[in-house]
N, C-alpha and C positions, 0 to 999 in steps of 0.2 A: 708525658706523661709516667713516665718510671719515675722520676724523684718523685712525683707526687705520690704515686703508691707508695711508695716509698713511705712516706712522709706521714701517710694519714692511715695505711693498714702495717707496714713491717715495724715502722718505727714504737707506735703505741704496746705493741703485743710482745716486744723487747722490753721498755719499759716494765710491763707488768710482769715478767720474768725478769727484773733486776737487773737488767744490763742500761747502762750507759743514765745511770741515776744520775749524774753529775749534770746532765744535759737539762735535763727535767727540772732540777733542783737549783738549778742555777739562774733559770729563766727570769727576767725582773729585775735582776743584782746588775751592777756596773759594769761586770765584766761575764756577762753570759756565754755560755760555752755552746757551739753549734756543731750539728755532724760533720759539717762540710771543715768547719775548723780541723775538729778531730783526725777525720778522714785524711786531710792533705797533710797533716802532721805526724800521723801514726804509722800511718800505712803506705803514702806516696814520699815520708822521710822529709817533710821540710821541716827544720828543728826538731827532729823527731827526740831527739837527748832532756828539752824543757820538760819538767815536771807539770810545767803550767802550759796553755794552749799562746800558742802564736802564731801571728799572721808569715805567709809563707814570704814576702816582702822583708822581714824583718831579719835581724841579724843578730846571733849568741856565737860571741868567740872567748876561747879560755874554757869553757867546761860550766855544765850546770851546778856543780857541786861547788862553787863559789858563789851561787846565789842562791840567799834565803828571801822567798818570796813571801812574804804574810798573807792573811786571807782577805780574798778579793782583790789579789794583785794578781796583773798576767801582764809584765814591763815585754814590749813587743805584741801584744794581742793587736793593737792598733797598727796599721800596715809603716813599713819604713824605719821602723827603729835601727839601731844599732847597741846592742848590750855587748859591750869588751869589758868580760868577766875575767882580766887576767889576775886581778885583785880581788879582794872579796868586796861585795855586793850585797849589802840588806836593806829591804825595802818592809817597811812597816803594815798593817793590817790597815786594811781600807784604802790606802792611795793608788792609786790611778794614774796613770804615765800615756799619753795622748801619741798621736801618730808623729812620726819623724824626728823621734825626741834618739837624744846620743847620752849613754852613760859609760865613762868612759875614767874606770877604773887604775889605769897606767898609764904611764908617758914616757915617750923617748927620749934618753938622754940629752942634754946640750951640746956635750963632747963627744958623742958617738951615736947616733941614731941606730945603730943595730942592735942597740941594749937597750931595757927597759927601765924605769925605776917605777917597783909596782905600791899602788897606793889601796886604796879604800873610797867605797861611798857606804855612807847610811842615812837612811830616809826616814823619818818617822813615821809613825801613822795619819790616817787623815790627809795626808797631803794631794796635792794635786802636782804636776807636769806638766804644761802646759805645750802646744805643738812647735815643734822643732826646736826647744829647749837643749842644751849642752849641759848634763855636769862632769864638773872635773874632778880628777883623783884626789883623794884627802880633805872629800867635802863632807859635813854633818847636816842634816836638818832637822831640827826640829819637827816635832807632830803638828801639823796644820799649818806646814807651810805650804804658799800656793806660791809656786813660780810662772810668771809668765811666758806668753808664746814666746819663742825667739831666747830666749834669757840665755846668758853662756854665764855659769853659776861657778865661780875660781875660789870663792872662800866660803866657810861654814859659817850657818846659821842656826847655833842649838836652841833656841831657846824658843824658835818654832812661832806658831801664833803671829803669822806675819803674810805681806805681800811682795814678794822679789821681783825685779825684773831688770833689763837693760843687759848690757857689755860691756866692763864687768860688772852682772847684779849686783844692786844695791837695794834695803829695803826702803821699800815707798808708802807702806801700809802695815799699822800692828792692827791684828784681831783682838776683840774682846772674848779670853776664853769662854768664859759662863753664855755666849751667844752662839758658840760651835757646836753643831750636834753632834754627838761620839753615838751613832746611826750602828745598829747590826742587820745581818740577815736573816734570816729565818734557818736556811741551809747555809754553815759557813766552809769553805773548801780553799786551803793551800792549790792552786792550779785545779790537777785534775783529782787530788785527794780531799779525803774530807779532813777537817779541823783536830777531828777528834784522832783521827789515826795519825795527824802528820810528825808530832813530838816525834815516832817511831822511825817514822822517815827522815824525818831530817838527820839522825843520827849519821846517814850518808853525806851530809855537807859539811863542807869546810868553815861555814859561817854557819854561828849560831844565834840566837834569841838573847 
């Protein structure tokens, strides 16, 4: 009853007063922000440092400043993701990340597992990273790369416009760039931040467009 009262009466009042615009304006997008996601993250403190919405069961390691999260991109919003950002991670606009995905930007050294070799991950725009996929360090994926569920991506596919799958991932299909839709939402957000304000905010990041 209390939750229903909050949603039906209090939230609409807060919207009219200009609060929580990101909740109202991201509904209907690929990464809708809910009040419960915001509350658990920003008030209860699960993944509090991330400037994009994350599920409480996902994990961010290595620091939010190493992550560039594009428009309508929220790695870890789906449950069970592991974002290892010891190296830099760049994810382009409108790329979606499914549940249980691992983004691993650095790896243990072969001869001394106490040490890490720092790498990077660069993912283009309009990509789709399927459930349970793992992307390893020093991988670049071009725009419109579709990564199949459970794939382990060990090398780059910078040309994009393709479907990759398997362990290790290999190209199984090329996509026609002319048939790929470059859609845009009416309201654009980089996580909780309006896209028009993100350029100034991104100066706080270690990885840039």
